[in-house]
N, C-alpha and C positions, 0 to 999 in steps of 0.2 A: 774540940769543936764547941763553940759557944752556943748559948741557948737559942739565939736567933737562927743560926745556921742549922741547928738540929731540927727546929720546927719547920723551916723551909724544906729541909731534906725529906722529912716525914710527909709533908703535904705533897711534895713533888712525887714521891714514891707512890702514894695513894692515887694521885691523879693519873700517873703513868699506867698503873695497873688497870684502872677503869677505862681510860680512853684507848689505850693500845689494844686491850682485849676486845673492845667493841669494834675495832677496825676490821677484823676478820680478813686480812689481806690474803689473796689467793696464793701468793708466792711465799713459802716458808723459807726464811733465810737461815740456812744452817751456819753455825759458827763454831769454831774450835774453842773449847771451853778453858780459858785461862785468863790471867790478869796481867796488868802492866807491871813490869819490874821496877818498883820504886824503892830506893833506899830509905831507911828509916827517917833520916833527917830531912828528906825532901817533902815530907807531908806537911810540914810547917804548921802545926797546930791542929790540922784536920785529922787527928789520929787519937783515938781513945783506946788505951790498952789497959787490960786488967790482968793482974797476976803476971806481970812481965818477968820472964825468967832470965837470969843472968848466967845460967848453967847450960844454955843451948837447948832447953826444952821448949816445946810448943806452948804458946800462950794465947789467950783470947784477945782479939783486937777488932776495932772498928776503924775503917779507913775510907776517906774520900780521896781518890787518886787524882793526880793532876789532869788526866784526860776526862774527868767528870764521873768516872765509874765509882761504885760504892761496894765495899766488901765488909762483911762481919763474920767472924768465926776464928778458928784456930790458925795461928800464924807462927812461922818458924823460918829463921834465916832469910828474911825478906820475901818469903813465899807463903801463900795459903798451904797449910799442911794439916790434914785432919778434916773434921767436919766444918763446912763453911757455906756461906751464901754470898753470891756475887750478882750485882745488879748493874747492867750496862745502861748507858744513857739512851740507847735506842729501844729499851724496854725488854731486852732479853734477860732472863734470870736463870741462874744455876744454883741448886741446893743439893749438897751431897758431899762426897768424899774427895779430898785433894791429896796430891803427893808432889811436893816440890814444885808447886805452881801449875800443875796440870790435873785435870779431872781424871781420877783413877779410883775405880771401885764402883759403888752404886750411887746413883744420883738422879736428879730430875732437872731437865732443861726445858724451858718454855720460851716460845718466840712471840713477838708482838702480834703476829697474825692470829694467835690463839692455839697454834700447834704446840705439841709437847712430846717429849721423849722421856720415858722413865725406865731405867735399866742399868746395864753395865757400861762402864767407860774404861778405855785403856789409852794412856798417854794422850788424852784429849779427844779421842775418837769415840763415837758410839760403836762399841765392839763387845760382843758377847750376846746375851739374851736381853731383849727389851721390848717395850711397847711404844709405838709411835702413833699418835693421834693427830691427823692433819687438820688444817683449818676448815676444810670442807666436810670433815667427819670421817674420812677414810681412816681405818684402824689396822695397823699391822702388828702382829705379835709373833715373834720368832727370833731367829739368829741374825746377827749383824757382823760385818767385818769392815772396819775402817769407813764407817758412815753408810755403808751399802747393805741392803738386804742380801744375805748370803748364807745358804743352808736351808733348813726347813722352816717354813713360816706360813701363817694364815693371814690373809688380807680380807677384811670386810669393807667393801666399798660403800660410799654414802648412798648410791642408788639402789642398794639391796643385793648386788652381786657378791659372790664369795669365791675366793681362790684358796685352796689348801694344797701345798706341794713344795717343790724345790725351787730355790732362787739362786742366781749366780750374778754377781756384780750388779745387783739392783733390779734384775729382770727375771721373769719365770724361765727356768731352764732345767730340763730333766723331766721327771714324772710329776704330774699334778692334776687336780680336779678343779674345774671352773664351773660354778653353778650360777645361772642367770636368775634374775628376779622372777621371770616368767616360768621357772622350773625346768627349762632346758638345761642340760649339763654336758660337759665334755670331760672324759677321763683318758689320759694318755700322755704323749711326749710333747715337750715344748722346746723352743729354741729362740733365744734373744727376745723373749716376751711374746712370741707368736706361736700358735699351734703349728707344729711341724714334726713329722715322723709318723709313728703308728699310734692310732687312738680311736676312741669310740665317741660319737656324738649322739645323744638321745634327746628327742623332742618331747615336750610335755604330753603330746597326743599318743606317744608310744612308738612312733617311727624311730628308726635307728640306722646310722651309718657307721660301719666298722671297716677301717682300712687305713690307707696312707694319706698324709696331708703335706702341703707345702704352702708356706706364707698364709696360713689361716684358712686354706680351702682344700677340699679333696683333690688329690692328684696321684694317679697310679692305681694299683689294684685295690678294689674295695667292694663292699657289699652293703646294699640298702635294703632294710627289712621292714615289713609292715607288721602290725600287731597280730594279724590273722595267720602269720607264718610265711606268707609269700615274700619273695625277695628278688633283687636284681643284682647280678654279679657282672663286673666288667672293669674296663680301664677308664678311669675318670679324668676329665680335663675340662677346664672352663671353656676351651675352644670347642664348639659343637662338632667340628670336623674331626677332632681327635678323640671324641667320646664314642665308646662302643661297649656293648654288653648284652646280656641275655636275661630275660624275665622268667622266673620259675614260680608258678602259682602254687598255693598251698592245697592240701587235700580238700579243705572246706571251701576253697574259693570257687565261685560260680563261673568265672571267666577263664578261658584258656590263654596260653601264651600268644596264640595267633590273634585273639580278639583284644588283647590288652593294649591300650593306648596310654602312654605315660612318657613325659619328657624329663629326662634326668636333670635338665637345666633348672627345673623348679627347685632342686635341692640348693643350688647356689643362690637363688632368690630368697629361699627360706633362711639361709645363713646370714643374709644381709641384715636381718633384724636382730642378730646375736653378736654384737660387737664386744670385743674384750675391752674393759675399762683400763685406763692407765692412771697410775697414782699421780698426785700433784707433782708438777715439775719443780725440781729444786734447782734454782738458778745458781746458788753459791754453796759449794760443799765446804765443810770445815777446813779441809786441807788447803783450800784456795784463799782463805783469809790471810791478811797480812798484819805484821806487827805495827802498832801505832806509835810507840815511844821507844827510845833507845836509852838504856841505862847499863851501867856496870855495877856488879855487886862487890867489886873490889873497892879499895879506898879511893881510887881515882875515877871520878865520873866524868862523862862528857857533859858539857854545859847544857842546861835545860834550854829549850827554845821558849823564850819569854816574850810577852808583849811589852809595850813601853811602860806599862804600870806594874810590871812584875808578875802578871798572871801568866799561866801556861799558854804556850802557843796555840792559837785558835785554828790554824789551817790544817790540823791533823786529825780532827774528829771525823772519822770515816768508819765504815763497817770494820770492826776490829777482829783480830785473830782470837776468836772466842774460846779456842781450845788450847792454844799454846801461845799466849801472849808473851810468855817467857821461854824462848827456845835457847838453851844454854849450851855453850861450846865446851863445857867442862872446866874452863878457866875462869868462870864467873862473868863472862861477857855474853851479851845477847848476840845471836847470829845475824840479826837483821838490823840494818842501820836506816833510820828514818830519812836522814839526809840523802842517802843513796836512793831510797824509795821515791822521794819527792823530786830529786834532781838527778835523774838518770841520764848519763851522757849518750846512751843508746837510744834515747827518745828524742825525736826531732823537735819536740817542744822546748828542749833545753840545748840542743846542739845545732847551730846554724850550718855546720858542715854536712848534715844529713838532709836529703831532699824530702819534701812533703809528698805523701802518696795519697791517692784516693782510697778511702777505707773500703774493705771488702763489703760486698752486698749481703745484707742479712735476709733471712726469709721474710716473706710477706707477713706483716704484723697481724696477730690475732688467730684464734681458733674458730673455724666455722661452727656455728651452733646448729647442728643437725639433730634429727630425731634420736633420742637417747641421751643427749647432752643434759646435764643437770639443770640448765636454765632454758631448755627448749620451750617449755610451756610459758615461762615468763616472757620470752621473746614473742611468742604468738599473742599473748595478752597485750603486750606493748604495741604490736603491729595492728591488732584489731582496734585498740583504743585510738591510735593515731589516725587510722583510716576514718574512724567515726568522727573524731574531732575536726579534722580538716574538711571532710566531706559534708559536715552538718550545715544545712542552710543557715545563713546569718544575714542580717540587714547590712547594707553598705554603710561604712563609717569613714569619716575623714580622719585626719591625723590629730585633730583636737579632741582629746578624750576627756570624759568627765572624771572627776576625782573618785567617784564610786567604782570605776572600772579597775582601780588599783587596790581596792579594799581586799585584804587577805581573806575575808569571808566570801569574796566573789569567786565562787567555784561551782562546778557542775558535776554531780555524781551520776553515773550511768551504770546500770546493772547489765552484765553480760551472761545470761544463762546459756548452757551448751545448746539447748534446743532453739535458741533465738527468741526475740521478742518483737514488739511492734517497731522498735527503733534499732534493734541490733540483729545481725545475721546469725544463723546457727554456726557453731564452730566445734572443733575437736578438743579444745582445751577444757580445763576445769572452770567452774563458775567463778567469776571475779567481779569486782566493782572497779570502775574507772573514774578517776577524778581529774578534771581540767582546772588548773589554777588560772585565774584572771584570763579567760579565753579571749576576750575582746582585745586586751593589751597585746597578747602574743600574735594574734591574727594580724594586728596592725603593724607589729614589729616585722613580721615576715614580709608584709607589703612594703614597709620602709626599706628593708634590705633587698628588695626586688627578687624575692623567692617565689617562683611559680608554684601554686598549690599542687598541681598535677605532678610536677617534677619532684617536689618535696615528698609527696605520698609514695611515688614510685621508688625513690631512693631508699626510704625506710621500710615501706610495706610491700615492695614488689616481690617477685618470685625468688630473688636472691636472699639468702639468709644473712643475718648480722654476724659479725666476728667479735669474739670476746678476747680482749687483750689478756696475755698470759699472766700479767701481774697488776694488782691494783695500785693506785697512787698512794702517796704517803698518808693521805687522809683516810685510807681504808676503802675508798669508793672503787667500784668496778667500772670499767670503760668498755663500750661497745662501738664498733665502727660499721658504717654501712658498706655494702660491697663496692660501691663506687668511691669510697673514701671521702665523700663530700661532707658527711655529718658524723659527729661523735656523740654518743649517749652516755651520760655519767649518772651513776646512782648517787643519791643525795642523802646526807644525814638530816634529821629533823632540824637541827640547829642551823645548818646551811640554808635549808629551805626558808626558815624564818628570816635569816639575814637578807636573802634575795628578795623576798616579798616586801621586807621593810624598805629596801632601796630601789624597788622596781620603778617607782615613779621618777626618781632621779635618774636612773639608768635610761629609761625611755627618753626623757627630755635631753639627756646628754647625747644619745645616739642621733636624735632628731636634729640637734643643734650642730653637730660636727660630723659631716659626711665621711671624713677621713679618720675618725676615731680608731685608735689601735686596740681598744678594749674588745675582748672576744665577743662575738655575736651569739646571743641566745635566741632560740626559736620556739621553745615551748617548755612548760613545767607541768608534770603530770604525776599521778600516783596510781599504782595498782594495789588493790586490797583483796587478798585471797579470802574466800569464804571458808567456813569451817572453824574448828576449835582454835587453830593457830592465829587466825585473823592477822596474818602478816601483811605489813605495808612496805611497799618498795617505791621510793620516790625517784623520779627521773628528771634530768634536765637535758635538753637537746641543744647542741651548740655546733658551730662551724668548725671544720678541721682546718687550722691555719696553714698547715704544711701540705695540703692537698695540691698536687701539681703534676703536670705531664713530664716535668723534669725529674730526674733522680736527685733526691736531697742527699748530699754526701755528708754534710755535718749538721748536727743539731745542738744548739746551746740553750740552756735554761739559765738566765742571768738575773740575779737579785741585787748584787752589790754588797753582799756579806761574804765572809770568809770561813766561818765556822762550819766545817763539814762540807764545804762547797767544792768537792773534788770527786771525780769518779774513782771507784775501787777497781776498775778493770785495767789490765795491762794494755799497752798500745796494740799488741798483736791480737787482743781479744775484742777490740773496738770495731764495730761495723757501722754501716750508714744509718742504722736505727737507734744507736746508742745516744742517750741524752747526756751531753757533757755539761759541766757547770763552770762557775766563775773562775776557779783556779785551774781549769783546763783550757781556758780561752787563750789562744795564741794568734789573734788577729785584731787589727783595728779596722773598723768598717768605714769606708770612705764614700760619702754620698755626694752627688752633684749639688751645686750651690742651691738651686731652687728646692730640691728635695730635702737638703739638710735643714734649710730654714723652716720648711713645712714640718719636718720631723721634730725639731726642737720645740716649735710652737705647740704641736699636738701632744707631745709627751708632757709638757707643762699642764695643758688643759686636762688630760686624762688623769694625771697624778693629783691635781687639785680636786677632781671629782672623787677619786678613791679616798683621799685624805678626809674630805668632807663627810664621806659615808663611814668613816672609822674602820676601814678594812686595811689589811696588811698581808704580808707573805706572798704577794703576787710577784710575777716574774715576767721578763721579756723573753719569749720563745723565738729563737732565730734559726732559720734554715738556710743553708748555702748549697748551691749547685755550682761546681767548678766547671767552667766552659772549655778549658783546654787541658788535656792530659796527653802524656806521651804513651807509646805502645806498651811500655813496661809499668804503666800505672802511676807515674810521677806527675805532679802538678807542674804545668808550664807557666813560668812567670810572664807578665805582660810583654816585656821587651823581647822575649824569645818567640812570640807568636808569629809564625810565618806559614801561611796556607792559602790555597786558592779559594775563591768564593764560588760555590757551586750552584747557588739558587738565590732567588730574591729574598727568601726567608733567611738564608745565611748572611746575605748582605746586610740585613737589618740588625743581625746580632753582632756584626763585626765592623760597625761604622767607626770612623774617627770620633774622638770625644766631642768635638764641636758639633758634628752632625748628630751625635747621640743626644746632646742637650736639646736640640731642636725637635728631635723625634719624641723625646719624653714630654716636652711641653705641648705637643700637638696631639690631643686625645683622639682625633679622627684617624691619625696615622698609626697609633698603637694603643687602642682602647683597652687592652687587657692589663696595662700597667697602672697600678695605683700605689699609694703610699703603703708599704709593707707587703705588696703583692707583685710578684713577677718583675722585680726591679733589677735591671742590668746595672751593675756597679763594680767597684773594686774593693779588695781587702788587702791590707798590708800585714805581712807576717811579723810577729813579735817573738822574742826569745826571753825566757825567764832565767834569771841569774841566781845562783845559790846564795850569794852573799846578801841579796836583798830579801829581807824577811817578809813573808806573806805578800808577795808582789801580785796585786790584783791585775795590774796592767803591765805587760812585759815591755822590754826595750825594743824600739823600732829597728828594722833591718833594711828598709827601703825596697824589700822584695814584695812586689804586688801581683795579685792574681785577679783575672776577670771572673766575676761570678754573677749568677742570678740569685736574688736575695728575697727572703720572705720573713716577716716578723709581726708580732702582735703581743698584747698583754693578756696573760692567762691567770687562772686561779685567783679571782678577785673577790671570792665570797668568804674569806677567813676573817671573822670578827676578832678584835683584840679583847678576847674574853678572859675568864679567870684561868683557864688552862694555859693560855699563852703568857699571861702575867706570871704565873708560877714558873713556867719554863724560863722566862727571862730572869726572874729572881734567882733561881737555882744556878743557871749557867753563869750569871754575873759573878758568882762567888769564885768560879774557876777561870773565867775568860774575860777578855776585854768586852764590856757591854756593847760597845759600838759595832762589834763584829758579829753579834748574834742576830739571827734572822728574826726572832720574835722580839720586836721592839714596838714602841708606841707608833701609831699610824703617821703622825707628823714627822717623827724622826725617820721612820721607814721611807716615807715619800722623799724626804730630802736626800737621804743616802742613796736611794735608788736612782734619782735623777743625776746626782753627782757622778755616779759610776757610769751610767749610760752615756752621759755627755763626755766622758773620757774615752770610751771605746767607739763612739761614733764621732766623725769629724767631716768637715767640708773637704772635698777632693779638689785641691788647688793645683 
């Protein structure tokens, strides 16, 4: 490794450590800990070895592997063997013991989210005793088997709750004690992570229930006892008609059984405030990771997948098999073949003989933020602040705003004490301060976007709680959805806030100038500052949800026009209608009617010119598809096979001949709900990817078309081309074709984005 490469590597590693740790993503991505099997002569100069042994003994080596990963430590027979440190391009790091390319012994693995595991590993799995600290602060100390909590262990939850007991396959099962922060506790039997069997629940006031449980509630024989010694014995059931029992007063009690009035149903109400916490959801287990590169450790290697300038193939950077990147068959060959992984004949993306099917329906996105949720108070603060901002009296303004309205210093701070104030209502949350950035600008933007203030307030601040998405974005931000799916709320880094305030005037003028802009709509920028020693600040931006529709969105694509890492890591059978697919997953050409296609091309040019002028990059076109015709067995029905009766006037509008559809689209009075990028009836043509075509961004046409309703818009526009992105570009350019990397100069990014979009969108002739 030359001096320049070494300095870039060190700078990149330091930057990755700082930025990735700061993201604090909610989903901890588990990965099997191992490395890519690279023959010695494949490193091509990016390999520094000390004390190289010719007698087969381990030696110290530093390697930059073709997929961009970095390893330093003991090396033997083309594998890490002994003590070593491995750094993945996504920010994961393992430091510890290795054996023949697999983590074996004691080690420490850290994830980009900030989560970490320190303990024993066996053949790549967390296995033995170890301590896992989640990104949200949850801490588990105990036994593991193949990445799952199994055996005795103690879990300290970030909200103050504690569980000490037996685990099985990652859930509480057997005997255990759970203590809540409010001093209530349960001791007894568990099943599948739920109180079930025989056990005792003790309230902090001294009341106690001892008996049988089912699904977290008393059911069957049980006794409820008060501190004075009186008790109630009976058969317990949540259904009042099934509940029966007898009250026995204590000797010191002043009331008799005949005089006693008490409803056993109050026990169930009391238990509603003692919910069992669940650990962070792990979306990808180590055993689910897949091999990223194929090599043989014999003398005959398969050819490397190279780009035209000799760099390693860029289409295969994906979540790697972190625990066993070298699975060996005993004869020196890897068990997984990347060509098979990327070009699988059982996947309809590559095999025209297989019909396309509607993906399975996923669960409704997001977890409802109810009382007891770690962000419940933050949600209350946000809703109180929005209600105050929108409801605050303000002078009427036109669309011609003064330059001072866009000044970053134009902000309003409001204090929200729990007891209320002259301007704020009393509330049950902690005291906080609320900041409105450029309130006049955002009030005018909402007016420009025809957002009714009352509807806006009800969506965000109504009786329905917000939903927190289970995993944050790549930037580390958290996302929240309103219950009606109309608005999305995203937490912002300080750097993103600065970028947006800098470009706010240009953004406002752009949206005002182009009614059909595809750039995502922003409705407010706010900050919550918690009082007390922490002085924590949380910045929020409120935006429209592009894919909100009465139609079911069957496919979602996030398109950038780059190839490095732009492929999903899920198998076809695991993909549902909420999965975000990427450029190398795309298997359609989008065919727009002539008038819409001309408008689309013109608007994409205007929007990209605006983003290029503002020096932003890494944005993408989010596309949602609803397939209008499916067979009873879930297969998509091509256009020429559509034969069905028209049942209503609404159906007639959806199944008009193409000439009539043109007239319908052009007449806003007849179909006012259709706009560019919203609710658009159109067609898509299926494409097939071929194995022999390297990094095929656009597949081969098949002539097989499907009727769809389409939604699209440009998202993630606030990434500045800052020093972090420049370092990322410099580092990855060493290994890959620079034109394929997402992190490029805004001018180059805009040109590449448009070139790709205009290849996958075309006029329907």
